[in-house]
C-alpha positions in Angstrom: 8.1 35.1 4.3 8.1 35.0 1.0 10.6 35.3 -1.6 11.0 36.8 -5.0 14.2 35.5 -6.6 12.4 35.7 -9.9 11.4 38.6 -10.1 7.6 41.1 -9.4 6.3 38.9 -12.1 8.0 35.5 -11.2 6.6 33.2 -8.5 7.1 33.6 -4.6 9.3 31.3 -2.6 7.9 30.5 1.0 5.1 30.7 2.8 2.3 34.2 3.2 -0.3 33.8 5.7 -2.0 30.4 4.9 -0.3 30.1 1.7 2.9 27.8 0.9 4.6 28.6 -2.8 7.1 26.0 -4.0 9.2 24.6 -7.3 7.7 21.1 -7.9 9.4 19.6 -10.9 10.0 22.9 -12.8 6.8 24.2 -11.9 5.6 27.1 -9.7 3.2 25.0 -7.0 1.1 27.2 -4.3 -1.1 24.9 -1.6 -2.7 25.8 1.7 -2.0 24.8 4.7 -5.0 22.9 6.6 -5.5 23.3 10.6 -4.9 20.2 11.6 -8.5 18.6 12.6 -9.2 16.0 16.5 -12.1 14.5 14.6 -12.2 13.4 11.4 -14.9 11.5 9.5 -15.0 8.1 8.2 -14.1 8.7 5.0 -11.4 10.8 6.0 -10.3 8.3 7.3 -10.4 5.7 5.1 -9.0 7.7 2.9 -5.9 8.1 5.3 -5.9 3.9 6.0 -5.5 3.7 2.3 -2.3 6.0 1.9 -0.7 4.5 4.6 -1.2 0.5 2.9 -0.3 1.7 -0.4 3.4 4.0 1.5 3.8 0.5 2.9 3.2 -1.5 0.0 5.9 0.6 -1.8 8.5 2.0 0.1 10.8 -1.2 -0.6 9.8 -1.5 -4.1 11.5 2.1 -4.7 14.3 0.8 -6.7 11.9 -1.5 -9.1 9.4 1.3 -9.9 11.7 4.3 -10.4 13.1 1.9 -13.8 8.9 1.0 -14.6 7.5 3.9 -14.2 10.3 6.2 -15.4 9.2 5.7 -18.6 5.1 7.2 -18.0 6.8 10.2 -16.1 8.7 12.0 -18.4 7.5 15.1 -19.8 5.1 15.4 -16.7 5.3 16.9 -13.5 4.8 13.4 -11.7 7.5 10.9 -10.3 7.3 7.2 -10.8 6.7 7.0 -7.0 3.3 9.0 -7.9 2.3 7.4 -10.3 3.1 4.4 -8.6 1.2 5.6 -5.7 -2.0 6.8 -8.0 -2.6 3.6 -9.6 -1.9 1.0 -6.4 -4.1 3.0 -4.0 -7.1 3.3 -7.0 -6.8 -0.6 -8.0 -4.9 -3.0 -5.4 -6.8 -2.4 -2.1 -9.1 -4.1 -1.0 -11.6 -4.1 2.2 -13.2 -1.0 3.7 -11.8 1.2 6.6 -10.7 0.3 9.4 -9.6 -3.5 7.4 -8.1 -1.9 4.3 -5.4 -4.5 2.8 -3.6 -4.8 -0.6 -4.8 -7.6 -3.0 -1.8 -8.7 -3.6 -3.3 -9.8 -7.2 -4.2 -6.1 -9.1 -1.1 -4.1 -7.3 0.7 -2.6 -10.6 3.7 -2.2 -11.5 4.3 -0.9 -14.7 2.1 0.7 -17.5 2.9 -0.2 -21.3 2.1 -1.3 -24.3 4.9 -3.5 -25.3 4.4 -7.0 -25.3 4.2 -9.5 -22.4 5.7 -13.1 -23.1 3.6 -15.5 -23.3 3.0 -19.2 -21.3 4.6 -17.4 -18.2 5.1 -20.1 -15.9 6.9 -19.9 -12.2 8.2 -22.5 -10.2 10.0 -23.7 -6.4 12.3 -26.2 -6.5 14.4 -26.5 -2.7 17.0 -22.9 -3.8 14.6 -20.4 -5.7 12.4 -19.7 -7.8 13.0 -20.6 -11.6 10.6 -18.4 -13.7 9.5 -18.9 -17.4 7.8 -17.7 -20.4 8.4 -18.4 -24.4 11.1 -16.5 -26.2 10.3 -14.0 -29.3 12.9 -12.6 -32.1 11.0 -9.7 -33.1 11.4 -8.9 -29.4 14.9 -10.7 -28.1 16.9 -7.9 -26.4 14.0 -6.8 -24.4 15.2 -6.9 -19.9 13.0 -8.6 -18.1 12.2 -6.6 -14.5 11.3 -9.4 -12.2 10.2 -8.1 -8.4 9.6 -10.5 -5.6 7.5 -9.4 -2.4 7.3 -10.4 1.0 4.1 -9.1 2.6 5.9 -10.8 6.2 8.5 -8.0 6.8 7.4 -5.6 3.5 11.0 -6.7 1.9 11.2 -6.8 -1.7 13.5 -8.4 -4.8 14.4 -6.0 -6.9 15.6 -7.5 -10.7 15.8 -4.2 -12.9 17.9 -6.0 -15.3 17.3 -9.8 -14.5 18.1 -10.9 -18.1 17.4 -10.9 -22.3 14.0 -12.2 -22.6 15.0 -14.8 -25.7 16.9 -15.8 -22.6 13.6 -17.5 -21.7 13.7 -18.0 -18.3 14.8 -16.8 -15.0 16.4 -18.2 -12.3 16.5 -16.8 -8.8 18.4 -17.8 -6.3 17.9 -17.8 -2.4 20.4 -18.0 0.2 17.9 -17.7 3.1 16.0 -21.4 3.5 14.0 -19.7 6.0 12.7 -16.5 3.2 12.2 -20.1 0.4 8.5 -20.4 3.1 8.0 -17.2 3.6 4.7 -15.6 1.9 6.1 -13.9 -1.7 3.6 -12.1 -4.2 5.6 -12.2 -7.4 5.6 -10.2 -10.6 7.5 -9.8 -13.9 7.8 -7.1 -16.6 9.5 -6.1 -20.5 11.6 -3.3 -21.1 12.8 -2.5 -24.4 16.3 -2.5 -24.6 16.0 0.6 -25.9 14.3 2.3 -23.0 11.1 3.1 -24.8 8.8 1.0 -24.5 7.8 -0.9 -21.8 4.9 -3.9 -21.0 2.0 -3.8 -17.9 3.3 -6.2 -15.0 1.9 -9.7 -15.1 1.6 -11.2 -12.0 2.9 -14.2 -12.1 1.0 -15.2 -8.6 1.2 -16.2 -4.7 3.7 -18.9 -2.9 3.7 -20.5 0.9 -0.3 -19.0 1.1 -1.1 -16.1 2.8 0.9 -15.4 6.4 0.0 -13.3 9.2 2.6 -10.2 9.5 3.9 -9.0 13.2 2.0 -5.3 12.8 -1.5 -7.1 11.9 -1.1 -9.8 15.3 -1.1 -7.3 17.3 -4.1 -5.7 15.6 -5.9 -8.3 16.8 -4.7 -8.6 20.2 -6.0 -5.2 20.5 -9.7 -5.8 18.9 -9.8 -8.8 20.9 -8.8 -7.4 24.2 -11.0 -4.4 22.9 -14.2 -6.6 23.0 -13.3 -8.5 25.7 -13.6 -5.1 27.7 -16.4 -3.9 25.5 -18.5 -7.2 25.6 -18.3 -6.7 30.0 -18.9 -2.6 29.4 -22.4 -3.6 28.0 -23.2 -6.4 29.5 -23.7 -4.1 32.7 -24.6 -1.1 30.9 -27.9 -3.1 29.9 -28.2 -5.3 32.9 -28.7 -1.5 34.9 -31.1 -0.2 31.8 -33.7 -2.8 32.4 -32.6 -2.8 37.1 -36.0 -0.6 38.5 -37.7 0.1 35.3 -34.9 2.6 34.7 -34.3 4.6 37.8 -30.8 4.0 37.7 -30.1 5.3 34.8 -30.6 9.3 36.0 -27.4 8.3 38.9 -24.1 9.2 38.1 -23.1 5.5 37.7 -24.9 4.9 34.9 -24.1 8.1 32.8 -20.3 6.7 33.9 -20.6 3.6 32.3 -23.2 5.2 29.6 -19.8 7.1 28.4 -17.7 4.2 28.5 -20.3 2.1 27.0 -20.3 4.5 23.5 -16.5 5.4 23.8 -15.4 1.5 23.9 -18.8 0.9 21.1 -16.8 4.0 18.8 -13.0 2.9 19.4 -13.9 -1.2 18.2 -15.7 0.5 14.8 -12.7 2.3 14.5 -9.7 -0.4 15.0 -8.1 -2.7 12.8 -8.1 -5.9 13.6 -11.4 -7.2 13.5 -11.8 -10.7 12.4 -13.5 -10.8 8.2 
């Protein structure tokens, strides 16, 4: 049932048939409620995985992107998370389904026209990260924003007010020594003191190389186990096709084997964890 709290000529709020209406950021929105499909095309599955990978990337970056995309979101019906999702789903993914992953060098955490500092550098020390840049007199009061992302556990360190641009450097201490040796992807951007302008985000680089997450390890174990079973079934399937000049292909045993072969082949094509 839908309600009409804004009068007979205003927008409806609620459900009518397969339509649902609501207010989003001050704008009336109506959309259809689709039926859940049991089978999906490869393109649909690729889109679902792309969205899942993007959402997993941004999950613990909320504090940062709420500040970095706040300027761009002003006066629109989009929020900061919408913008971050759109940019990174389009620009920061690599590979094909079912092995879509993040290209960390292309991650977008801010977008604007404020000048980026020159000579950006990052050095890992025994106790943390030292990040430095050239200072500029006219932009001295800009705030520096830094994000350190740990892909292994998906956590992020958000420094939305790390220091002023004229500081020329910022040190990030690491209390947990093991974190200093994990894979890190580091980003920086600059925001004007009045909060009206922001720079594009800059990828400072990777530290400690690429490391597998626990989820990726599990996916590979599942893929290897399924591949081993498929190879066994495939060998039996091909052998029975050749046996007695193909007479066995009409038996129930062969039809059962053929069905398992097709199911395993389809699952193997769609299961993540395949070596790249």
